[in-house]
C-alpha positions as CSV (number, residue, x, y, z in Angstrom):
1,M,-16.9,-20.6,7.6
2,T,-14.4,-19.2,4.9
3,Q,-17.3,-17.4,2.8
4,E,-18.7,-16.0,6.1
5,R,-15.1,-14.5,6.3
6,T,-14.8,-13.2,3.0
7,R,-18.4,-11.8,3.0
8,A,-18.0,-10.0,6.8
9,N,-14.9,-8.6,5.6
10,R,-15.9,-7.0,2.3
11,A,-18.9,-5.5,3.8
12,F,-17.3,-4.2,6.9
13,F,-14.5,-1.9,5.4
14,A,-17.0,-0.8,2.4
15,A,-19.2,0.4,5.1
16,E,-16.2,2.0,7.5
17,S,-13.8,3.1,5.0
18,E,-14.8,6.6,5.1
19,R,-15.1,6.9,8.9
20,L,-11.6,5.0,9.4
21,A,-10.0,7.5,7.3
22,A,-11.7,10.3,9.2
23,L,-10.5,8.6,12.5
24,C,-6.9,8.3,11.3
25,D,-6.4,12.1,10.7
26,E,-8.1,12.5,14.4
27,M,-5.8,10.2,15.7
28,A,-2.8,12.0,14.4
29,L,-4.0,15.5,15.4
30,R,-4.0,14.0,19.5
31,F,-0.6,12.4,18.9
32,L,0.9,15.6,17.6
33,R,-1.0,17.3,20.3
34,G,1.2,14.9,23.1
35,G,-2.0,12.4,23.4
36,R,-1.3,8.8,23.8
37,L,-3.0,5.7,23.0
38,L,-5.0,3.8,26.1
39,A,-6.2,0.5,25.4
40,V,-8.2,-1.9,27.8
41,G,-10.8,-4.6,27.3
42,E,-10.0,-7.7,25.4
43,E,-6.6,-8.1,26.9
44,S,-4.5,-9.6,23.5
45,D,-6.3,-7.0,21.8
46,A,-5.3,-4.0,23.7
47,R,-1.5,-5.1,24.2
48,H,-1.3,-6.3,20.4
49,V,-2.2,-2.6,19.2
50,A,-0.2,-1.2,22.1
51,V,2.8,-2.7,20.9
52,E,2.2,-1.8,17.0
53,F,2.1,2.0,17.7
54,V,4.8,1.8,20.0
55,H,7.2,-0.6,17.7
56,P,6.4,0.5,13.9
57,V,7.5,-2.1,11.8
58,I,7.2,0.2,9.3
59,V,10.7,1.3,8.6
60,G,11.1,5.0,8.8
61,K,8.3,5.8,11.1
62,R,8.0,7.0,14.0
63,A,7.2,4.8,17.5
64,L,3.7,6.5,19.4
65,P,2.9,6.3,22.7
66,A,0.4,3.4,23.6
67,L,-0.1,1.6,26.8
68,A,-2.4,-1.4,27.1
69,L,-4.5,-1.1,30.6
70,P,-6.0,-4.0,32.6
71,T,-9.1,-2.3,33.9
72,I,-11.3,0.5,33.1
73,D,-10.6,1.9,36.9
74,A,-7.1,2.1,35.4
75,L,-7.7,3.6,32.2
76,E,-9.6,6.5,33.9
77,L,-6.5,6.9,36.2
78,E,-4.5,7.0,33.8
79,R,-6.1,8.9,30.9
80,E,-5.2,12.5,29.9
81,P,-7.5,14.8,27.6
82,D,-5.9,14.3,24.5
83,D,-5.5,10.6,24.6
84,I,-7.0,8.0,22.1
85,V,-9.5,5.6,24.6
86,V,-9.5,2.4,22.6
87,V,-12.2,-0.3,24.3
88,F,-12.2,-4.0,23.1
89,S,-15.4,-5.7,23.9
90,E,-16.4,-9.6,22.6
91,R,-18.7,-7.7,19.7
92,G,-16.5,-5.0,18.3
93,V,-14.2,-2.0,19.6
94,R,-14.6,1.5,20.2
95,V,-12.3,4.1,19.5
96,L,-12.4,7.5,20.7
97,D,-16.4,8.3,20.4
98,E,-16.6,5.9,17.1
99,S,-18.0,2.3,17.7
100,F,-17.3,-0.5,15.0
101,I,-19.0,-3.8,15.3
102,P,-18.2,-6.4,12.6
103,P,-21.2,-7.5,11.0
104,T,-20.7,-11.5,11.5
105,D,-22.1,-13.6,14.9
106,D,-18.7,-15.5,14.4
107,P,-16.8,-14.4,17.1
108,F,-13.7,-15.7,15.3
109,V,-14.6,-13.5,12.3
110,R,-15.1,-10.8,14.8
111,Q,-11.8,-10.6,16.4
112,E,-10.3,-10.9,13.0
113,L,-11.9,-8.0,11.3
114,V,-10.8,-5.9,14.1
115,E,-7.6,-6.7,14.3
116,T,-7.6,-5.4,10.6
117,L,-9.0,-2.7,11.6
118,Y,-6.3,-1.3,14.4
119,H,-3.5,-2.5,12.2
120,V,-5.1,0.0,9.4
121,L,-5.4,2.6,11.9
122,W,-1.9,1.7,12.9
123,E,-0.5,1.8,9.3
124,L,-2.4,5.1,7.9
125,V,-2.2,7.4,11.3
126,H,1.2,7.9,9.7
127,V,0.1,9.5,6.7
128,F,-1.7,12.2,8.2
129,L,1.0,12.3,11.2
130,E,3.4,13.7,8.3
131,H,0.8,15.8,6.3
132,R,0.2,17.6,9.2
133,D,3.6,17.7,10.5
134,R,4.6,19.7,7.7
135,S,2.6,22.8,8.8
136,P,3.5,24.8,12.2
137,V,0.0,24.3,13.0
138,G,0.2,20.7,12.5
139,A,3.4,20.6,14.4
140,G,3.1,19.4,18.0
141,A,5.6,19.1,20.9
142,A,7.3,16.1,19.0
143,S,8.0,17.8,15.9
144,F,11.8,18.4,16.6
145,L,12.4,14.9,16.6
146,Y,11.3,14.7,12.7
147,P,13.3,17.7,11.2
148,F,13.4,16.2,8.0
149,L,10.0,16.7,7.0
150,E,9.5,19.6,4.9
151,G,7.3,22.6,5.3
152,G,3.9,22.6,3.6
153,D,0.3,23.3,4.1
154,R,-2.9,21.5,4.9
155,S,-5.3,22.5,2.1
156,D,-5.6,19.2,0.4
157,L,-6.2,17.1,3.7
158,D,-9.5,16.2,2.1
159,A,-7.5,14.4,-0.7
160,V,-5.8,13.0,1.5
161,R,-8.6,11.6,3.6
162,E,-9.8,10.0,0.2
163,D,-6.5,8.2,-0.7
164,V,-6.7,6.7,2.8
165,Q,-10.3,5.7,2.5
166,R,-9.3,3.9,-0.8
167,S,-6.3,2.4,0.7
168,I,-8.1,1.0,3.7
169,E,-10.6,-0.3,1.0
170,A,-7.3,-2.0,-0.9
171,K,-5.8,-3.5,2.3
172,A,-9.2,-5.3,3.3
173,A,-9.4,-6.6,0.2
174,E,-5.6,-7.7,0.2
175,I,-6.1,-9.5,3.2
176,G,-9.7,-11.1,2.0
177,A,-7.6,-12.5,-0.5
178,L,-4.7,-14.0,1.6
179,R,-7.1,-15.0,4.2
180,E,-8.9,-17.5,1.8
181,Q,-5.0,-18.4,0.0
182,T,-4.0,-19.4,3.6
183,L,-6.6,-21.5,4.5
184,R,-6.8,-23.5,1.4
185,E,-3.2,-24.0,0.6
186,N,-2.8,-24.9,4.5
187,A,-5.8,-26.8,4.8
188,A,-4.4,-30.2,5.2
189,V,-1.3,-29.0,7.6
190,L,-3.9,-28.0,9.8
191,H,-6.1,-30.8,9.8
192,A,-2.8,-32.9,10.3
193,A,-1.7,-30.2,12.8
194,A,-5.0,-30.6,14.7
195,A,-5.2,-34.1,14.9
196,S,-1.5,-34.3,16.4
197,L,-2.1,-32.1,19.4
198,G,-1.3,-33.5,22.7
199,P,-2.8,-33.2,26.3
200,R,-1.2,-29.5,26.5
201,L,-0.1,-26.9,24.3
202,L,2.5,-24.4,24.9
203,A,2.2,-21.3,22.8
204,L,4.9,-18.5,22.1
205,G,5.9,-15.4,19.4
206,N,7.3,-12.1,19.7
207,G,5.8,-8.6,19.8
208,G,2.3,-8.9,17.9
209,S,2.9,-12.3,17.6
210,A,3.4,-12.5,21.6
211,T,-0.3,-11.4,21.7
212,D,-1.3,-13.9,19.5
213,A,0.2,-16.5,21.5
214,M,-2.2,-15.2,24.1
215,D,-5.7,-15.4,22.1
216,I,-4.5,-19.1,21.0
217,V,-4.5,-20.3,24.7
218,A,-7.0,-18.5,25.5
219,D,-9.7,-19.9,22.9
220,L,-8.1,-23.4,23.8
221,R,-8.8,-22.5,27.6
222,A,-12.4,-21.7,26.9
223,R,-13.1,-25.1,25.1
224,G,-11.7,-27.2,27.9
225,R,-8.0,-27.5,26.5
226,R,-4.9,-27.1,28.6
227,A,-2.6,-24.7,27.1
228,L,0.3,-22.5,28.6
229,D,1.2,-19.4,27.3
230,L,4.9,-18.8,27.4
231,T,5.1,-15.0,26.6
232,D,2.9,-14.4,29.9
233,D,5.5,-13.7,32.9
234,P,7.6,-10.8,32.4
235,A,9.7,-11.9,35.5
236,V,10.7,-15.0,33.9
237,L,11.4,-13.6,30.6
238,T,13.3,-10.6,31.9
239,A,15.2,-12.8,34.5
240,I,16.1,-15.2,31.4
241,A,16.9,-12.3,29.1
242,N,19.0,-10.8,31.6
243,D,20.7,-13.6,33.1
244,I,21.4,-16.0,29.7
245,G,19.9,-13.6,26.8
246,V,16.7,-13.2,24.8
247,E,17.6,-16.2,22.4
248,A,16.9,-18.6,25.8
249,I,13.6,-17.0,27.0
250,Y,11.3,-19.6,25.3
251,S,14.0,-22.5,25.4
252,R,14.3,-22.3,29.2
253,Q,10.8,-22.2,29.5
254,V,10.3,-25.5,27.2
255,I,12.9,-26.9,29.4
256,A,10.6,-26.3,32.7
257,H,7.4,-27.1,31.1
258,G,7.6,-29.1,28.4
259,R,6.7,-32.9,28.5
260,A,6.8,-35.6,26.2
261,G,3.7,-35.6,24.2
262,D,3.1,-32.3,24.8
263,T,2.4,-29.8,21.6
264,L,4.6,-26.4,21.0
265,L,3.2,-24.1,18.8
266,T,5.3,-20.9,17.5
267,L,4.1,-18.2,15.4
268,S,6.9,-15.8,13.6
269,T,6.0,-13.6,10.9
270,S,9.9,-14.1,9.7
271,G,10.0,-17.8,10.0
272,S,13.8,-17.4,11.6
273,S,13.4,-15.9,14.8
274,A,16.6,-16.9,16.8
275,N,14.9,-17.5,20.3
276,V,11.4,-19.3,18.3
277,I,13.8,-21.2,16.5
278,A,15.9,-22.3,20.4
279,A,12.2,-23.2,21.2
280,L,11.3,-25.4,18.5
281,V,14.9,-27.5,18.7
282,E,14.3,-27.8,22.6
283,G,11.0,-29.0,21.9
284,R,11.8,-31.7,19.5
285,R,14.9,-32.7,21.6
286,R,12.5,-33.2,24.8
287,G,9.6,-35.2,22.6
288,L,7.2,-32.1,22.2
289,G,5.1,-32.3,18.8
290,T,5.7,-28.9,17.0
291,I,3.6,-26.3,15.0
292,A,4.9,-23.3,13.5
293,L,3.0,-20.8,11.7
294,V,4.9,-18.5,9.9
295,G,5.0,-15.8,6.7
296,Y,6.9,-14.7,3.8
297,D,8.4,-18.1,2.2
298,G,8.9,-19.7,5.6
299,G,12.1,-18.5,6.5
300,R,14.4,-21.0,8.5
301,I,11.6,-23.0,9.8
302,A,10.3,-24.1,6.6
303,A,13.5,-24.4,4.7
304,E,14.9,-26.5,7.6
305,S,11.7,-28.6,8.6
306,L,12.1,-27.5,11.9
307,A,8.7,-28.1,12.8
308,D,6.8,-31.1,12.1
309,H,3.7,-29.0,10.8
310,V,4.3,-25.6,9.0
311,I,1.5,-23.4,8.1
312,I,2.8,-20.7,5.7
313,V,1.2,-17.5,4.9
314,R,2.7,-16.2,1.7
315,S,3.1,-12.7,1.9
316,E,5.9,-10.0,2.7
317,H,3.5,-7.4,4.6
318,I,3.4,-8.3,8.4
319,P,0.3,-6.7,9.4
320,R,-1.5,-9.1,6.5
321,I,0.8,-12.1,7.6
322,Q,-0.7,-11.7,11.4
323,E,-4.0,-11.2,10.1
324,A,-4.3,-14.3,8.2
325,Q,-2.2,-16.3,10.8
326,A,-5.1,-15.2,13.0
327,S,-7.6,-17.1,10.5
328,A,-5.0,-20.1,10.4
329,Y,-5.0,-20.5,14.7
330,H,-8.4,-20.0,14.7
331,R,-9.2,-22.7,12.0
332,L,-6.8,-25.1,14.4
333,V,-8.8,-24.1,17.4
334,E,-11.8,-25.1,15.6
335,L,-10.6,-28.5,14.3
336,A,-8.9,-29.4,17.8
């Protein structure tokens, strides 16, 4: 499977980098005219792309309006002329009028390549936003929010598109190598983690990692395994956050749902999220097995051995960490 993942990644982004660069520019134009990104379809991907655009982890980049909608009917009720419609399906994704179908029959690899695609759009649309926002023609209703951008012209847009195309190809090569490294370095840990899975799995994470928890639960349920998504209920999450604090939003649910012998799986790009650590501590206290997927050098979770099985993605780039974590948890599901 690793060879298929690498082959498909290389072929997909080599074929689509030019079209993706042009799409980034079109999306920037629509955002500057007041458009929003509206996503529908595969729920975890729709929510993931929305949270990435609204809550940019790239320092200094603007928050962009994005919504995940539950159905096509809801999309049609909400959409406005300049909105950027993203429709996910089992085979791929359509953004505006452009369809992208990863060249593989493996559903896990397809999902991973689609995730990289929308991460790339999110990262690189900002290049065109800033370039176009330097000119009076490009500035939209939100331009007053960014007075630090200097004036300029758009005569070099072709060069910008070429730079973005090369950046897409470089990012694809980076994630291809990181996926291979992650699966190779964590092979023994993934096998041990799969062998340790209890009768139920409880999954959690924050932001994009919350949507990955949702994806893991859906994958396990599709294979007839019991799994709970602790990120799923906004009433529970907001009640705990309001009455106790954000640090307790998962540990309280572990108290409510965790049973000795179950497995708690957590995702954290930093490896040091306070609410994730609190959940792991509570899980161990109650006799749950624990698995953690982390980035960077593993953070506190790895340094303090806070989980029984720690799968480390050795990168400092959050989108690439999440993409390689998807490969790791897909492998875990296959082994389960």
